[in-house]
N, C-alpha and C positions, 0 to 999 in steps of 0.2 A: 504494500500500500504506500502510495506516494502522495504527499500533500502538495508538492510542487511538481508540475508536469515536466519542467526542464530537466530535473534530475532523472526522471524516467527516460526521457529522450536520450540524454547523454549516456546512460548505462546501456541502453539498447544499441546505440551507435558504437560504443566501445566493444560490445560483444560481437557485433558484426565485423568490425575491423580485425578482431582477433581471429576470425575464421578465414580471412583473406590470406592467401599464400604470399610470402614475401617475394619481391622481384630480385633476381640475381644479376649483378652487374660485374663485368670483368674490368679490372683496372691493370694496365700494363705497368710493371714495377721495374723491369730491367730489360736490356738488350745486349746481346753479345754476337760478335762476328767470328765464325769458324775460320781459323787461319790454317790449321793442319789437322789431319785425321790420323789417328794411330789405331791399327788393328792388333789387338793383343789376344793371344790364344787363352781360352778359359775365362776371359774377362769380357771380351767384346770390343766394340768400337768406342774410342774416347776422342772427343773433339777438343783440340787445343784452341782455346778461345781468348779473345780480348773483350772485356766487358766495356761497352761503349757508353752506357748510361745506366743509372740505377744500381741495384745490388741484388745478387742471387743468394738465396739461402737454400738449405737442404729441402725445405718443404714447399719451395716455390714450384708451381705448376708451369710447364713450358710448352711452347709450340715451336716446331721447326718450320721456318719459312724459306722456300727456295723459289727465286724468281717471282716473288709476290704471291705465291700460292702456298697455302698451309699444307705441309706434307704429313705432319704427325703432331698430335697433342698428347702429352703424357706427364710423367713425373721424373724428377732427377733421381738417378740411382746412386751416383757418386759425384762428389764435388771435391776436387783436389787442387792443391797449389804446391808445386815442387815436391811431389810424392807424398805430401802430408794431407790427411783428410781435414777439411776445414768446414766450419758451419756457415761462413758468409764470405763472399767475394764482392768487393765494391768496384765502382767505376775507375777505369784506368789500369786495372790489374789484369794479368793473364791467369787463366785457370784451365783445368781439365774437367770436362763435363761428360758424363755418360748418362744416357736416357734409358729408362726401363723399357724393355721390349722393342727397341729400335736401334738398328745397326747400320742403316743406310745413310749415314751422314756424309756430306761432301764439303770440300773446301768452298768457301764463299756463301755457305748457308748462314742464315741469321737465326739465332735462338732468342725467342721472346719470352720473358718470364711474366706471368700474370697471377693475380689473386682474384678470387671470386668473393664479392661482398654482397650480403643480403640487405636489402632495403625494405623496411616496413612500409606496407601500402596503407593508404588512408582513404576514407570515403570523401 
């Protein structure tokens, strides 16, 4: 029971907004250029990259872009710097990136790192 109708309207509106699925937006956080590709047995393909902007972390999702076309979207398997596993590589540094379930990297490919953010929808 409500004595003020505006309180009832606001609570119904809040309940309806809670049932809306949030929208997912992709935000580009890093870019890297593949300079050289290493094929290592039992490990796979590792891309020797130069991070051109942003920073890559281990949990950054990536997409491989070749000639303006997205070839693969996935996750980083290994992120290395001078044979050491690292958690983050920033702009201006070189690194080695291997991508889960993808071994067809080529020189000149671009690796784009992105994050997915959920945005609450309103009425």
